[in-house]
C-alpha beads as a LAMMPS data file, in Angstrom:
LAMMPS data file: protein, C-alpha beads

300 atoms
299 bonds

1 atom types
1 bond types

-500.0 500.0 xlo xhi
-500.0 500.0 ylo yhi
-500.0 500.0 zlo zhi

Masses

1 110.0

Atoms # bond

1 1 1 0.000 0.000 0.000
2 1 1 2.764 2.412 0.943
3 1 1 4.612 1.803 -2.284
4 1 1 1.683 2.659 -4.486
5 1 1 1.054 6.110 -5.852
6 1 1 -1.696 7.555 -3.707
7 1 1 -4.550 9.737 -4.765
8 1 1 -4.700 13.181 -3.239
9 1 1 -6.679 14.183 -0.210
10 1 1 -9.905 16.115 -0.762
11 1 1 -8.839 19.743 -1.126
12 1 1 -11.553 20.898 1.294
13 1 1 -10.076 18.716 4.011
14 1 1 -6.603 20.027 3.275
15 1 1 -7.950 23.544 3.759
16 1 1 -9.736 22.469 6.928
17 1 1 -6.446 21.186 8.290
18 1 1 -4.579 24.324 7.328
19 1 1 -7.279 26.551 8.811
20 1 1 -7.108 24.706 12.108
21 1 1 -3.329 25.019 12.163
22 1 1 -3.619 28.754 11.534
23 1 1 -6.049 29.174 14.445
24 1 1 -4.214 26.879 16.848
25 1 1 -1.696 28.528 19.187
26 1 1 0.056 25.144 19.542
27 1 1 0.637 24.391 15.863
28 1 1 4.365 24.810 15.092
29 1 1 3.890 26.582 11.757
30 1 1 4.674 29.940 10.183
31 1 1 1.220 31.545 10.356
32 1 1 1.860 34.145 7.658
33 1 1 3.193 31.540 5.251
34 1 1 0.307 29.212 6.051
35 1 1 -2.309 31.902 5.461
36 1 1 -0.654 32.727 2.153
37 1 1 -0.883 29.060 1.150
38 1 1 -4.548 28.871 2.168
39 1 1 -5.473 31.889 0.074
40 1 1 -3.300 30.762 -2.818
41 1 1 -5.185 27.445 -2.901
42 1 1 -8.564 29.167 -2.710
43 1 1 -7.804 31.630 -5.494
44 1 1 -6.206 28.976 -7.701
45 1 1 -9.436 26.951 -7.675
46 1 1 -11.919 29.855 -7.537
47 1 1 -13.343 28.514 -4.279
48 1 1 -15.615 31.484 -3.589
49 1 1 -17.921 29.799 -1.028
50 1 1 -14.960 28.564 1.005
51 1 1 -13.273 31.957 0.680
52 1 1 -16.237 33.627 2.357
53 1 1 -16.504 30.885 4.993
54 1 1 -12.799 30.768 5.874
55 1 1 -12.445 34.561 5.876
56 1 1 -15.312 34.770 8.358
57 1 1 -13.843 31.977 10.474
58 1 1 -10.435 33.629 10.616
59 1 1 -11.767 37.175 11.030
60 1 1 -10.265 38.351 7.752
61 1 1 -11.685 40.953 5.355
62 1 1 -13.140 39.731 2.065
63 1 1 -11.596 41.115 -1.101
64 1 1 -14.765 41.896 -3.040
65 1 1 -12.944 42.256 -6.354
66 1 1 -11.412 38.797 -6.066
67 1 1 -14.701 37.347 -4.844
68 1 1 -16.536 38.757 -7.848
69 1 1 -13.885 37.411 -10.204
70 1 1 -14.128 33.938 -8.671
71 1 1 -17.913 33.961 -8.885
72 1 1 -17.740 34.941 -12.544
73 1 1 -15.336 32.095 -13.234
74 1 1 -17.602 29.667 -11.374
75 1 1 -20.643 30.803 -13.371
76 1 1 -18.755 30.208 -16.620
77 1 1 -17.702 26.709 -15.571
78 1 1 -21.210 25.794 -14.442
79 1 1 -22.584 27.020 -17.754
80 1 1 -20.081 24.740 -19.504
81 1 1 -21.222 21.762 -17.416
82 1 1 -24.850 22.528 -18.295
83 1 1 -23.973 22.850 -21.978
84 1 1 -22.116 19.532 -21.899
85 1 1 -25.078 17.832 -20.230
86 1 1 -27.485 19.227 -22.804
87 1 1 -25.232 18.181 -25.666
88 1 1 -24.929 14.701 -24.179
89 1 1 -28.707 14.405 -23.913
90 1 1 -29.083 15.338 -27.577
91 1 1 -26.109 13.575 -29.114
92 1 1 -24.735 10.944 -26.754
93 1 1 -25.897 8.339 -24.286
94 1 1 -26.949 8.111 -20.661
95 1 1 -23.401 7.513 -19.481
96 1 1 -22.193 10.792 -20.982
97 1 1 -25.141 12.663 -19.501
98 1 1 -24.392 11.230 -16.097
99 1 1 -20.701 12.131 -16.385
100 1 1 -21.571 15.758 -17.143
101 1 1 -24.026 15.964 -14.247
102 1 1 -21.590 14.302 -11.863
103 1 1 -18.815 16.643 -12.955
104 1 1 -20.980 19.615 -12.035
105 1 1 -21.915 18.139 -8.654
106 1 1 -18.309 17.280 -7.767
107 1 1 -17.189 20.747 -8.836
108 1 1 -19.745 22.394 -6.551
109 1 1 -18.650 20.082 -3.722
110 1 1 -15.034 21.103 -4.297
111 1 1 -16.039 24.744 -3.933
112 1 1 -17.774 24.006 -0.644
113 1 1 -21.195 25.070 -1.958
114 1 1 -23.132 22.513 0.047
115 1 1 -26.687 23.445 -0.952
116 1 1 -25.951 23.597 -4.681
117 1 1 -23.802 20.458 -4.569
118 1 1 -26.492 18.410 -2.836
119 1 1 -29.051 19.594 -5.369
120 1 1 -26.745 18.568 -8.211
121 1 1 -26.045 15.176 -6.631
122 1 1 -29.802 14.638 -6.277
123 1 1 -30.124 15.058 -10.049
124 1 1 -27.162 12.789 -10.728
125 1 1 -28.012 9.885 -8.435
126 1 1 -31.084 8.569 -10.334
127 1 1 -28.959 8.399 -13.473
128 1 1 -26.243 6.392 -11.678
129 1 1 -26.380 2.660 -12.304
130 1 1 -25.313 0.273 -9.570
131 1 1 -24.554 0.616 -5.902
132 1 1 -20.909 1.538 -6.430
133 1 1 -21.567 4.736 -8.353
134 1 1 -24.198 5.768 -5.828
135 1 1 -21.828 5.067 -2.939
136 1 1 -19.261 7.398 -4.514
137 1 1 -21.876 10.148 -4.450
138 1 1 -22.609 9.456 -0.787
139 1 1 -18.900 9.591 0.063
140 1 1 -18.592 12.986 -1.650
141 1 1 -21.591 14.272 0.272
142 1 1 -20.193 12.902 3.532
143 1 1 -16.885 14.738 3.068
144 1 1 -18.747 17.964 2.417
145 1 1 -20.742 17.484 5.618
146 1 1 -17.553 16.628 7.507
147 1 1 -16.056 19.919 6.418
148 1 1 -18.968 21.823 7.922
149 1 1 -19.055 19.554 11.019
150 1 1 -22.578 18.345 10.291
151 1 1 -22.111 14.938 11.888
152 1 1 -25.813 14.208 12.077
153 1 1 -25.914 14.350 8.285
154 1 1 -22.741 12.246 8.080
155 1 1 -24.402 9.567 10.203
156 1 1 -27.410 9.437 7.882
157 1 1 -25.233 9.349 4.777
158 1 1 -23.110 6.490 6.091
159 1 1 -26.246 4.529 6.936
160 1 1 -27.338 5.058 3.340
161 1 1 -23.915 3.940 2.094
162 1 1 -24.216 0.779 4.218
163 1 1 -27.597 -0.024 2.652
164 1 1 -26.142 0.450 -0.815
165 1 1 -23.171 -1.704 0.138
166 1 1 -25.469 -4.467 1.389
167 1 1 -27.273 -4.364 -1.934
168 1 1 -24.175 -5.047 -3.983
169 1 1 -21.260 -2.783 -3.171
170 1 1 -17.918 -3.885 -4.592
171 1 1 -14.843 -4.855 -2.583
172 1 1 -13.050 -1.514 -2.851
173 1 1 -16.040 0.547 -1.748
174 1 1 -16.809 -1.844 1.103
175 1 1 -13.303 -1.257 2.421
176 1 1 -13.568 2.479 1.855
177 1 1 -16.828 2.580 3.796
178 1 1 -15.070 1.042 6.803
179 1 1 -12.727 4.025 6.958
180 1 1 -15.574 6.534 6.815
181 1 1 -17.371 4.571 9.532
182 1 1 -14.197 4.495 11.622
183 1 1 -13.896 8.280 11.405
184 1 1 -17.487 8.648 12.559
185 1 1 -16.855 6.134 15.348
186 1 1 -14.034 8.377 16.603
187 1 1 -16.421 11.326 16.571
188 1 1 -18.884 9.228 18.557
189 1 1 -16.107 8.236 20.971
190 1 1 -16.652 4.585 20.150
191 1 1 -12.932 3.861 20.139
192 1 1 -13.387 0.101 20.227
193 1 1 -15.350 0.166 16.975
194 1 1 -12.996 2.729 15.449
195 1 1 -9.970 0.597 16.312
196 1 1 -11.575 -2.530 14.831
197 1 1 -12.531 -0.766 11.599
198 1 1 -9.110 0.866 11.194
199 1 1 -7.451 -2.521 11.699
200 1 1 -9.637 -4.005 8.966
201 1 1 -8.781 -1.117 6.645
202 1 1 -5.006 -1.130 7.135
203 1 1 -4.102 -3.749 4.550
204 1 1 -6.555 -2.515 1.928
205 1 1 -6.732 1.230 2.616
206 1 1 -8.123 3.170 -0.343
207 1 1 -9.781 6.250 1.181
208 1 1 -6.945 8.622 0.330
209 1 1 -9.490 11.394 -0.229
210 1 1 -9.872 11.473 3.570
211 1 1 -6.232 11.245 4.614
212 1 1 -2.953 9.588 3.557
213 1 1 -1.979 6.071 4.578
214 1 1 0.354 7.215 7.343
215 1 1 -2.608 8.854 9.045
216 1 1 -4.707 5.690 9.126
217 1 1 -1.767 4.010 10.879
218 1 1 -1.696 6.895 13.346
219 1 1 -5.411 6.521 14.039
220 1 1 -5.097 2.756 14.378
221 1 1 -2.443 3.155 17.053
222 1 1 -4.135 5.840 19.150
223 1 1 -7.573 4.210 19.088
224 1 1 -6.087 0.809 19.858
225 1 1 -4.199 2.174 22.860
226 1 1 -7.604 3.023 24.323
227 1 1 -9.625 0.068 23.089
228 1 1 -7.352 -2.991 23.328
229 1 1 -5.909 -4.913 26.206
230 1 1 -2.169 -5.560 26.387
231 1 1 -2.245 -8.937 24.616
232 1 1 -4.411 -7.667 21.767
233 1 1 -2.305 -4.495 21.479
234 1 1 0.811 -6.628 21.033
235 1 1 -0.754 -8.832 18.374
236 1 1 -2.721 -6.221 16.442
237 1 1 -0.527 -3.138 16.716
238 1 1 2.956 -3.598 18.139
239 1 1 3.698 -6.573 15.862
240 1 1 1.373 -5.673 12.971
241 1 1 3.322 -5.589 9.667
242 1 1 1.299 -2.631 8.350
243 1 1 2.144 -0.630 11.463
244 1 1 5.806 -1.666 11.561
245 1 1 6.416 -0.628 7.961
246 1 1 5.212 2.948 8.428
247 1 1 5.270 3.945 12.109
248 1 1 8.911 5.010 11.794
249 1 1 7.671 7.907 9.667
250 1 1 6.297 9.359 12.896
251 1 1 8.937 8.994 15.636
252 1 1 6.618 10.538 18.233
253 1 1 3.972 7.917 17.559
254 1 1 6.593 5.172 17.839
255 1 1 7.709 6.637 21.164
256 1 1 4.101 6.844 22.363
257 1 1 3.371 3.193 21.575
258 1 1 6.697 1.820 22.798
259 1 1 6.481 3.729 26.078
260 1 1 3.042 2.350 26.856
261 1 1 3.757 -1.239 25.899
262 1 1 7.145 -1.135 27.602
263 1 1 5.529 0.119 30.831
264 1 1 7.569 3.322 30.692
265 1 1 4.671 5.310 32.089
266 1 1 6.604 8.472 32.914
267 1 1 7.693 8.718 29.292
268 1 1 4.197 7.788 28.118
269 1 1 2.547 10.643 30.016
270 1 1 5.260 13.060 28.942
271 1 1 4.437 12.201 25.347
272 1 1 0.735 12.694 26.013
273 1 1 1.392 16.036 27.656
274 1 1 2.997 17.343 24.483
275 1 1 0.630 15.584 22.077
276 1 1 -0.599 18.798 20.498
277 1 1 2.937 19.455 19.259
278 1 1 4.415 16.068 18.404
279 1 1 1.322 14.466 16.944
280 1 1 -0.019 15.752 13.613
281 1 1 -1.583 19.096 14.530
282 1 1 -4.491 19.700 12.207
283 1 1 -8.191 20.363 12.059
284 1 1 -8.741 16.927 10.602
285 1 1 -6.276 14.739 12.344
286 1 1 -4.799 16.187 15.490
287 1 1 -5.294 14.334 18.719
288 1 1 -6.417 15.995 21.903
289 1 1 -4.249 14.558 24.685
290 1 1 -7.166 14.657 27.130
291 1 1 -9.241 12.055 25.349
292 1 1 -7.298 11.121 22.188
293 1 1 -10.087 12.676 20.101
294 1 1 -9.294 14.271 16.730
295 1 1 -9.995 17.984 17.153
296 1 1 -12.066 18.170 13.960
297 1 1 -14.425 15.588 15.512
298 1 1 -14.962 17.452 18.772
299 1 1 -17.340 20.052 17.348
300 1 1 -20.904 18.907 16.558

Bonds

1 1 1 2
2 1 2 3
3 1 3 4
4 1 4 5
5 1 5 6
6 1 6 7
7 1 7 8
8 1 8 9
9 1 9 10
10 1 10 11
11 1 11 12
12 1 12 13
13 1 13 14
14 1 14 15
15 1 15 16
16 1 16 17
17 1 17 18
18 1 18 19
19 1 19 20
20 1 20 21
21 1 21 22
22 1 22 23
23 1 23 24
24 1 24 25
25 1 25 26
26 1 26 27
27 1 27 28
28 1 28 29
29 1 29 30
30 1 30 31
31 1 31 32
32 1 32 33
33 1 33 34
34 1 34 35
35 1 35 36
36 1 36 37
37 1 37 38
38 1 38 39
39 1 39 40
40 1 40 41
41 1 41 42
42 1 42 43
43 1 43 44
44 1 44 45
45 1 45 46
46 1 46 47
47 1 47 48
48 1 48 49
49 1 49 50
50 1 50 51
51 1 51 52
52 1 52 53
53 1 53 54
54 1 54 55
55 1 55 56
56 1 56 57
57 1 57 58
58 1 58 59
59 1 59 60
60 1 60 61
61 1 61 62
62 1 62 63
63 1 63 64
64 1 64 65
65 1 65 66
66 1 66 67
67 1 67 68
68 1 68 69
69 1 69 70
70 1 70 71
71 1 71 72
72 1 72 73
73 1 73 74
74 1 74 75
75 1 75 76
76 1 76 77
77 1 77 78
78 1 78 79
79 1 79 80
80 1 80 81
81 1 81 82
82 1 82 83
83 1 83 84
84 1 84 85
85 1 85 86
86 1 86 87
87 1 87 88
88 1 88 89
89 1 89 90
90 1 90 91
91 1 91 92
92 1 92 93
93 1 93 94
94 1 94 95
95 1 95 96
96 1 96 97
97 1 97 98
98 1 98 99
99 1 99 100
100 1 100 101
101 1 101 102
102 1 102 103
103 1 103 104
104 1 104 105
105 1 105 106
106 1 106 107
107 1 107 108
108 1 108 109
109 1 109 110
110 1 110 111
111 1 111 112
112 1 112 113
113 1 113 114
114 1 114 115
115 1 115 116
116 1 116 117
117 1 117 118
118 1 118 119
119 1 119 120
120 1 120 121
121 1 121 122
122 1 122 123
123 1 123 124
124 1 124 125
125 1 125 126
126 1 126 127
127 1 127 128
128 1 128 129
129 1 129 130
130 1 130 131
131 1 131 132
132 1 132 133
133 1 133 134
134 1 134 135
135 1 135 136
136 1 136 137
137 1 137 138
138 1 138 139
139 1 139 140
140 1 140 141
141 1 141 142
142 1 142 143
143 1 143 144
144 1 144 145
145 1 145 146
146 1 146 147
147 1 147 148
148 1 148 149
149 1 149 150
150 1 150 151
151 1 151 152
152 1 152 153
153 1 153 154
154 1 154 155
155 1 155 156
156 1 156 157
157 1 157 158
158 1 158 159
159 1 159 160
160 1 160 161
161 1 161 162
162 1 162 163
163 1 163 164
164 1 164 165
165 1 165 166
166 1 166 167
167 1 167 168
168 1 168 169
169 1 169 170
170 1 170 171
171 1 171 172
172 1 172 173
173 1 173 174
174 1 174 175
175 1 175 176
176 1 176 177
177 1 177 178
178 1 178 179
179 1 179 180
180 1 180 181
181 1 181 182
182 1 182 183
183 1 183 184
184 1 184 185
185 1 185 186
186 1 186 187
187 1 187 188
188 1 188 189
189 1 189 190
190 1 190 191
191 1 191 192
192 1 192 193
193 1 193 194
194 1 194 195
195 1 195 196
196 1 196 197
197 1 197 198
198 1 198 199
199 1 199 200
200 1 200 201
201 1 201 202
202 1 202 203
203 1 203 204
204 1 204 205
205 1 205 206
206 1 206 207
207 1 207 208
208 1 208 209
209 1 209 210
210 1 210 211
211 1 211 212
212 1 212 213
213 1 213 214
214 1 214 215
215 1 215 216
216 1 216 217
217 1 217 218
218 1 218 219
219 1 219 220
220 1 220 221
221 1 221 222
222 1 222 223
223 1 223 224
224 1 224 225
225 1 225 226
226 1 226 227
227 1 227 228
228 1 228 229
229 1 229 230
230 1 230 231
231 1 231 232
232 1 232 233
233 1 233 234
234 1 234 235
235 1 235 236
236 1 236 237
237 1 237 238
238 1 238 239
239 1 239 240
240 1 240 241
241 1 241 242
242 1 242 243
243 1 243 244
244 1 244 245
245 1 245 246
246 1 246 247
247 1 247 248
248 1 248 249
249 1 249 250
250 1 250 251
251 1 251 252
252 1 252 253
253 1 253 254
254 1 254 255
255 1 255 256
256 1 256 257
257 1 257 258
258 1 258 259
259 1 259 260
260 1 260 261
261 1 261 262
262 1 262 263
263 1 263 264
264 1 264 265
265 1 265 266
266 1 266 267
267 1 267 268
268 1 268 269
269 1 269 270
270 1 270 271
271 1 271 272
272 1 272 273
273 1 273 274
274 1 274 275
275 1 275 276
276 1 276 277
277 1 277 278
278 1 278 279
279 1 279 280
280 1 280 281
281 1 281 282
282 1 282 283
283 1 283 284
284 1 284 285
285 1 285 286
286 1 286 287
287 1 287 288
288 1 288 289
289 1 289 290
290 1 290 291
291 1 291 292
292 1 292 293
293 1 293 294
294 1 294 295
295 1 295 296
296 1 296 297
297 1 297 298
298 1 298 299
299 1 299 300
């Protein structure tokens, strides 16, 4: 898994991480450089809805000229999607029509325009054949809801994805669903379920749109420390090949696990006390040392 070329994380979640780092007093980053990167990403992709949202969240003024330019660019791209869909209806087949509609929905989701994206997905879904294609739509909707911390909606969407999976989901999407469910289990503080699902996903991880492979290893370790007894921790984490091959990428995580299993409790609690610094500090993935809860999952 580690040797394969990975897909990129959903850009919204990258921005969520960067925004949290910018707001966090504990994140060891250059705030000015980070803000520049956030805005550079937003302007490069004409992400007008997220520009307004993030500017409000960070207490920054909105550049109305840039906002108007982004909105004009968005309108032009949406018009192109509509034209492509119309042309496909007149000159091509159902597959081409669906592709054009899905492209529009995914584009709106990328921009963070939740209302418009959900409306576009609602048009696309009936034209999607098979459970797999419909599950992909649900995953896109779930990530959008995760960005806005609407975990009630995420719960409903994952229940829908499970029904679709039960009705014929393929192997890859079944494994991907486990990761989404594990993330929600962390939000729900069901660390035993989260640990079990992350363990199942380790060898076949394919949800790179949520986070990279190294992060699923990180989550597996920290949830297992809470959920598993010493014997199970040894078998499923300390000696797990998937963990051993990548944990060295995060020396702090290695120290955390080794200190606990080796009964070096002074070192273990010292690591926990500085968790906000040595563990990945981000809106999506950072761990609160008080309860080992990702900070992006704390807010309902």
